[in-house]
C-alpha positions in Angstrom: -18.2 -57.1 51.2 -14.6 -56.1 52.2 -12.8 -56.9 48.8 -15.9 -55.2 47.4 -15.8 -51.7 49.0 -12.1 -51.7 47.9 -12.6 -52.8 44.2 -15.5 -49.9 44.3 -13.1 -47.3 45.6 -10.1 -48.2 43.1 -12.6 -47.8 40.3 -13.3 -44.4 41.7 -10.6 -43.2 42.2 -9.4 -44.2 38.3 -12.5 -42.6 36.6 -11.4 -39.3 39.0 -8.1 -39.6 37.6 -9.7 -39.8 33.5 -11.3 -37.3 33.8 -8.7 -35.2 35.9 -6.8 -35.7 32.6 -8.9 -34.6 30.6 -10.0 -31.3 32.3 -6.2 -30.6 32.1 -6.0 -31.7 27.8 -9.3 -29.1 27.3 -7.3 -26.8 29.4 -4.5 -27.0 27.1 -5.8 -26.5 24.0 -7.9 -23.7 24.8 -4.9 -21.8 25.9 -2.8 -23.0 22.8 -5.6 -21.9 20.7 -5.3 -18.4 22.9 -1.3 -18.2 22.2 -2.1 -18.6 18.2 -4.2 -16.0 18.2 -2.2 -14.0 20.3 0.9 -14.8 18.2 -1.3 -13.8 15.0 -4.2 -11.7 15.4 -2.6 -8.4 14.4 -1.7 -10.1 11.0 -5.2 -11.3 10.8 -6.7 -7.8 12.0 -4.8 -6.4 9.2 -5.6 -8.3 6.7 -9.6 -7.8 7.6 -9.2 -4.9 7.4 -7.2 -4.3 3.9 -10.4 -5.8 2.3 -12.1 -2.6 2.8 -11.1 0.8 5.4 -7.7 0.5 7.1 -8.0 0.7 10.2 -4.9 1.0 13.7 -4.3 -1.5 14.9 -5.4 -0.9 18.5 -5.1 -2.1 22.2 -8.4 -4.7 23.5 -8.0 -3.4 27.0 -10.8 -1.2 28.0 -10.5 2.2 30.4 -11.9 1.3 33.6 -13.1 4.1 35.3 -14.1 2.4 38.3 -10.3 0.7 38.7 -8.2 1.8 42.1 -6.7 5.5 41.1 -3.8 4.1 43.5 -2.4 1.5 41.3 -0.9 3.0 38.0 -1.0 1.3 35.0 2.2 1.0 34.5 2.7 -1.5 37.2 -0.8 -3.2 36.1 -0.2 -6.9 35.9 2.1 -7.9 33.0 3.2 -4.8 32.1 6.5 -4.8 30.7 10.3 -3.6 31.8 12.0 -1.5 29.3 14.3 -4.1 27.8 10.9 -5.7 27.1 9.0 -3.0 25.5 11.8 -2.6 23.2 12.4 -5.7 21.9 8.6 -5.9 21.0 8.3 -2.2 20.1 11.1 -2.6 18.0 10.4 -4.2 14.3 7.4 -1.2 14.4 10.0 1.5 14.5 12.0 2.4 11.2 14.1 5.5 10.1 13.4 7.7 7.6 15.7 9.4 5.4 14.9 12.6 3.3 16.2 14.5 0.0 15.3 17.7 -0.6 17.1 20.9 -2.6 16.8 24.0 -1.2 18.1 28.0 -1.9 21.6 29.1 -0.8 23.2 32.4 -0.7 26.6 31.8 -2.7 29.9 32.7 -1.4 29.4 36.0 -3.3 26.0 36.7 -2.6 27.1 37.3 1.0 29.1 40.4 0.8 27.5 44.4 0.2 26.8 45.1 -3.5 28.5 41.6 -5.3 25.2 40.2 -3.5 23.1 41.3 -6.4 25.0 40.1 -8.5 25.6 36.7 -7.4 22.2 34.9 -7.7 21.0 32.1 -5.1 22.0 28.4 -5.7 20.4 25.9 -5.5 21.7 22.5 -2.9 20.0 19.5 -1.8 19.6 18.4 1.6 19.4 15.2 3.9 17.6 15.2 6.8 16.5 12.5 9.2 13.5 11.6 10.9 11.2 7.7 12.2 8.2 6.3 11.6 6.0 3.8 13.1 4.0 1.2 11.4 0.3 1.6 12.0 -1.0 -0.5 9.2 -1.5 -2.2 5.7 -3.3 -2.7 2.3 -3.5 -4.4 -0.4 -0.6 -2.9 -1.8 1.7 -0.8 1.0 2.8 -0.4 4.2 2.0 2.3 5.8 4.3 4.1 8.6 3.2 7.5 10.6 5.5 10.2 11.2 5.3 14.0 11.7 4.4 16.5 8.7 7.7 18.5 9.3 9.9 15.3 9.2 8.4 15.0 5.0 7.7 18.3 4.4 9.3 19.7 0.9 11.2 15.8 0.5 11.5 15.5 -3.6 12.7 11.5 -2.3 12.1 9.5 0.9 13.8 6.0 2.0 12.4 3.9 4.9 14.6 1.8 7.6 13.5 -1.4 8.8 14.7 -2.9 11.5 16.7 -5.5 9.3 19.1 -3.0 8.1 17.3 -3.5 5.2 15.7 0.4 3.0 13.2 1.0 0.4 11.6 3.9 -1.5 8.6 5.4 -0.1 6.2 8.4 -0.6 3.9 10.3 1.0 0.7 9.2 1.0 -1.3 11.7 3.0 -1.1 14.9 5.6 -2.2 17.2 7.6 0.1 20.5 8.6 -2.2 21.6 11.3 -1.7 18.6 13.0 2.0 18.2 12.2 1.4 14.8 10.6 2.0 12.6 7.8 1.8 8.7 6.3 4.3 7.8 4.5 3.3 4.1 1.9 6.1 1.6 0.8 4.7 -0.4 -1.6 4.7 -4.1 -0.7 6.7 -5.5 -4.1 9.9 -3.8 -2.5 9.7 -5.0 0.3 11.2 -8.2 0.1 10.0 -11.6 2.3 12.6 -12.0 5.1 11.6 -8.4 5.9 8.4 -8.2 5.8 9.1 -11.7 8.5 11.1 -9.3 10.9 8.3 -6.1 10.9 5.7 -5.8 12.7 2.6 -3.1 12.9 2.2 -1.1 16.1 -0.1 -1.4 18.5 -2.3 1.3 19.3 -2.7 1.7 23.3 -4.9 5.1 24.8 -2.6 8.4 25.6 -6.3 9.2 27.8 -5.2 6.7 30.2 -1.1 7.5 30.7 -1.1 9.2 34.5 1.3 12.2 35.3 4.5 10.2 36.5 3.4 7.0 34.8 7.1 5.7 33.0 7.1 5.9 29.1 9.7 5.1 27.1 11.0 7.1 23.5 12.4 4.9 20.6 12.8 7.1 17.4 16.4 7.6 15.0 17.9 10.2 17.0 20.7 12.6 15.3 20.0 10.0 12.6 22.4 7.6 14.3 20.0 4.9 13.9 17.3 3.8 16.5 18.3 4.9 20.1 15.9 4.1 23.3 15.7 6.6 25.7 13.0 6.8 28.8 11.8 9.0 31.8 8.3 9.9 33.1 5.1 11.6 31.9 6.2 15.1 32.9 2.4 16.8 32.2 -0.1 16.0 30.0 -2.6 18.4 27.8 0.0 20.8 26.8 -0.8 22.8 23.6 0.9 23.2 20.3 0.1 26.1 19.0 -0.2 27.3 15.0 2.7 29.7 15.7 4.9 26.8 17.6 4.0 28.0 21.0 3.3 25.7 23.4 0.1 26.4 26.3 -2.6 24.9 27.8 -4.4 22.3 25.4 -7.7 24.0 24.5 -9.8 21.7 22.9 -12.2 24.1 21.2 -9.1 25.6 18.9 -9.2 23.9 16.2 -5.5 24.9 15.5 -4.4 23.4 18.9 -2.1 19.7 18.3 -2.9 18.0 22.5 1.0 17.3 23.8 1.9 14.4 26.6 5.4 16.5 28.3 7.5 13.8 29.1 11.3 14.0 30.6 12.6 11.1 28.4 14.9 13.3 25.2 13.7 13.8 22.3 16.6 14.7 20.1 16.6 15.5 16.6 15.9 12.8 14.3 13.3 11.0 17.6 10.2 13.1 14.9 8.4 10.8 14.0 8.8 8.0 16.2 7.2 5.9 19.4 6.4 7.2 22.7 5.1 3.9 24.5 3.5 3.0 27.8 4.6 0.2 29.9 2.3 -2.2 28.4 4.5 -2.1 24.8 1.4 0.7 23.2 2.0 3.8 21.5 0.9 6.7 23.1 2.2 9.4 21.7 4.2 10.3 18.1 7.3 11.7 19.3 8.5 15.5 18.0 11.4 17.2 18.1 10.2 20.4 16.7 10.0 22.5 20.0 13.3 21.4 20.6 15.8 24.1 22.8 19.4 24.3 23.1 17.4 26.4 26.7 16.2 23.7 28.6 16.9 20.5 29.3 14.6 17.0 30.7 11.5 18.6 28.4 10.2 16.5 25.0 6.8 16.8 23.7 4.6 13.8 22.1 1.3 14.3 19.8 -1.3 12.4 22.0 -2.3 9.6 20.0 -5.8 9.3 21.5 -6.0 12.5 19.6 -5.4 12.2 16.4 -6.3 8.1 15.5 -9.4 9.4 13.4 -6.8 12.3 11.7 -4.6 9.2 10.9 -7.0 6.4 10.0 -8.6 8.9 7.0 -4.9 9.7 5.8 -4.1 6.2 6.0 -7.2 5.8 4.0 -6.2 8.4 0.8 -4.9 7.5 -2.7 -1.5 7.5 -2.8 -0.6 10.8 -5.9 2.7 10.9 -7.2 4.4 14.3 -8.8 3.3 15.2 -11.8 6.0 16.7 -14.9 3.5 18.9 -16.0 1.2 20.0 -13.0 -2.7 21.6 -13.9 -3.5 25.3 -13.0 -5.7 27.6 -10.7 -5.5 30.0 -13.0 -4.8 32.8 -10.4 -1.7 35.0 -8.7 -1.7 34.9 -4.7 -0.6 36.0 -1.3 -0.4 34.3 1.9 -2.3 35.8 4.4 -0.6 34.6 7.6 -1.2 34.3 11.2 0.0 37.9 11.3 -2.3 39.3 9.0 -4.7 37.4 9.6 -4.9 38.7 13.3 -4.2 42.4 12.0 -7.0 42.8 10.1 -9.7 40.5 10.8 -9.2 38.1 8.2 -9.1 34.4 7.4 -5.9 32.4 7.3 -4.7 31.0 3.8 -4.3 32.4 0.4 -5.7 35.4 -1.0 -6.8 35.0 -4.8 -5.1 38.3 -6.2 -6.5 38.4 -10.0 -8.3 35.6 -11.8 -7.0 35.0 -15.3 -9.8 35.3 -17.3 -11.0 31.9 -19.0 -8.4 30.1 -16.9 -9.9 27.0 -14.4 -10.6 28.8 -11.4 -12.2 31.8 -13.5 -14.9 28.8 -14.7 -15.1 28.1 -11.6 -16.9 31.1 -10.4 -14.1 32.1 -8.3 -13.3 36.0 -7.4 -10.8 37.6 -6.8 -10.2 39.3 -2.7 -11.6 35.2 -1.8 -9.6 33.2 0.4 -8.7 29.3 -0.5 -8.6 27.4 2.7 -8.7 23.6 1.8 -7.2 22.1 -1.5 -9.4 18.9 -1.9 -10.1 18.4 2.1 -6.4 19.8 3.1 -5.8 22.9 5.2 -3.9 25.2 3.1 -1.9 28.1 4.8 0.8 29.8 2.5 1.2 29.8 -1.5 3.8 27.3 -1.2 1.7 25.0 0.3 -0.7 25.2 -2.7 1.9 24.8 -5.0 2.8 21.8 -3.5 -0.3 20.8 -4.1 -1.2 21.2 -7.2 2.3 19.5 -8.3 0.6 15.8 -7.6 -2.5 16.6 -10.2 -2.6 17.1 -14.0 -4.4 19.3 -16.4 -8.3 18.2 -16.4 -8.3 17.2 -12.9 -10.7 17.9 -10.6 -10.3 19.7 -7.1 -12.6 20.2 -4.6 -11.7 24.0 -2.8 -13.0 25.9 0.5 -12.7 29.2 0.3 -13.3 31.8 1.8 -15.8 34.7 0.4 -16.6 38.1 1.5 -20.0 39.0 1.6 -20.4 42.6 2.8 -20.2 41.6 6.7 -17.6 39.0 6.7 -16.3 35.9 4.9 -18.9 33.0 4.2 -17.2 30.0 3.9 -18.2 28.1 0.3 -16.9 24.9 -1.6 -16.5 25.0 -5.4 -14.8 22.3 -7.4 -12.1 23.5 -10.2 -11.4 21.6 -13.5 -7.4 22.2 -13.4 -6.2 24.2 -16.7 -2.5 23.5 -18.4 0.3 25.6 -17.4 1.5 27.0 -20.8 4.4 28.4 -19.4 7.7 27.8 -19.5 8.9 30.0 -16.5 8.8 27.5 -13.7 10.1 29.4 -11.0 8.3 32.4 -11.4 5.3 29.4 -11.0 6.5 28.3 -8.0 7.0 32.2 -6.7 2.9 33.2 -7.1 1.6 29.4 -6.9 -0.5 29.9 -10.1 1.2 28.2 -12.5 1.0 30.8 -14.8 4.2 32.7 -13.9 3.6 35.8 -13.0 5.5 38.2 -10.8 3.7 40.1 -7.3 5.3 41.4 -4.6 5.3 39.1 -1.7 5.0 41.1 1.4 1.2 41.5 2.2 1.0 42.9 5.1 3.1 46.1 3.8 0.6 45.8 1.1 -2.1 46.6 3.8 -0.6 48.9 5.4 0.2 51.1 2.7 -3.6 51.4 2.1 -4.6 53.8 4.1 -3.6 51.0 7.2 -6.4 48.8 6.1 -9.1 50.1 6.5 -12.2 47.9 5.4 -10.2 44.9 4.5 -11.6 42.7 7.2 -14.7 43.1 4.5 -12.6 41.8 1.2 -12.1 46.1 0.4 -9.6 47.6 -0.3 -7.3 44.9 -1.4 -4.1 46.3 -2.5 
């Protein structure tokens, strides 16, 4: 009987061992599956998105309002140290080099009377900035940056973490929010570079707390990628349309919500990433407000406030500048913030004259109207209008948003214009007027209005000079 009991115990022990091994094996398999999904999940997500609308790769962490306030997100379980963050994030950060042409006064133009006989000269200027790889579609790698990094650029070059570089194009931008998306053709990126780079994970800037540690990565001073670290000094700072900073007002259309940090943000850092301690992008750095008079104050655009804008820009059609762009058949003036506030008129581009039989005339646009958007993009200067037109050929349809005087103020209208052909050969004059027709007009609209009986009635579109 005793032997029989011992035999039964041995069998039970053996069965328990087999069951435990099975459980361990099952757990190992599940862990392996989860690990593979973690390592490759972002790529699967991007591929799925490329079949339709491209979307940002967002963190799967959910905001938990019930969590203990005494525990900062930066010290949460699983958070990384700075070196770990840099190692993981660096492949998603790029440098951006731009070349543009600017008019400069020549040597003799600086000396009194000789200036009248010494026209300005064009000079090629090189600039540098940073960018964040935020997605890809079937044909392009998509990179977020600041608008002021690419503004006016004739050519763009993107440098990757493996020291290779490719030509790039501006896919879309929102000048009001100082955001742009740059596209690089996948055909121009070799397979080794594709293996080396990654797509950044977008975090939730709303979850940041003042005092939380953050890391900034960017192409500081154009020397190449570098790292700085600091804390969140303040949240909800506001960059207004006149480049001043104050308290954030979400009701202001011209406001950009900023994170203030003491991490060094220098020229060249613009467009780079501000990361939380989980390695997620919580802001897009901007050195636009850098000053030699202050120290330890840098700003980044709060990422959660601009995700919709970035996704919209990611899905715009990539265009090339054309040699002979379409024209509207108008002469224009810029209505800047000073004029807008002084006379109570919308900010944008004032239509001074309309060419009879031209594109604008055919679309029903009249003089004294103010163009505020071109193909959905905000227009604030005639130079911007010229830049927009440079991507569209004659015969293409473009949607314009205009403010039309109605006797009591202005009413908004949307019109579709079929662009006309530019028959003028005086390209310099065309750039001066934003119409492609080459007419010459006085640029000082404020002076024009002040000379016109102090601007009486101008808020209603009357008495335009």
